[in-house]
C-alpha positions as CSV (number, residue, x, y, z in Angstrom):
1,M,-4.0,-42.8,-6.6
2,S,-3.3,-41.2,-3.9
3,R,-4.8,-38.2,-3.0
4,N,-3.0,-34.5,-1.6
5,I,-5.0,-33.5,1.5
6,H,-3.8,-30.1,1.3
7,T,-4.8,-29.0,-3.1
8,G,-8.0,-28.6,-2.4
9,I,-10.0,-29.1,-5.5
10,N,-7.4,-28.6,-8.0
11,P,-4.2,-31.7,-7.8
12,H,-1.7,-29.8,-9.6
13,R,-1.9,-27.3,-7.5
14,R,1.2,-26.9,-5.4
15,P,0.9,-25.8,-1.0
16,R,4.3,-25.8,-0.5
17,N,4.9,-21.7,-0.3
18,K,1.5,-21.2,1.9
19,D,3.9,-23.4,4.3
20,N,6.9,-21.8,3.5
21,S,6.2,-18.3,3.1
22,K,6.6,-17.3,6.7
23,E,10.5,-18.5,6.6
24,R,11.1,-17.2,3.1
25,V,9.8,-13.6,4.3
26,A,11.9,-14.1,7.7
27,H,14.8,-15.2,5.3
28,A,14.2,-12.8,2.7
29,A,14.6,-10.0,5.8
30,K,17.7,-11.9,6.7
31,V,19.4,-11.2,3.4
32,V,18.0,-7.5,3.2
33,A,19.5,-6.4,6.3
34,F,22.7,-8.5,5.2
35,L,23.0,-6.7,1.8
36,N,22.1,-2.9,3.4
37,K,25.4,-3.8,6.1
38,A,27.6,-4.7,3.5
39,K,26.4,-1.3,1.5
40,A,26.8,0.5,4.5
41,D,30.2,-0.8,4.9
42,E,31.4,-0.4,1.5
43,N,30.4,3.8,1.8
44,K,32.9,4.3,5.0
C-alpha cells in the first residue's frame, strides 16, 4: 500500500487545498477585480 506522506493521520484527508490555497486566492482576487471592472463599464 503506497502512503501519501502529506496526509498525516487521516488517509482520506486531501492536502490539495493547502497547496492550492494561495493560487486560488490570487485567482479569486483576479476574478473579482475583473467582475468589478465589467460592472463599472456597464454603469457608465
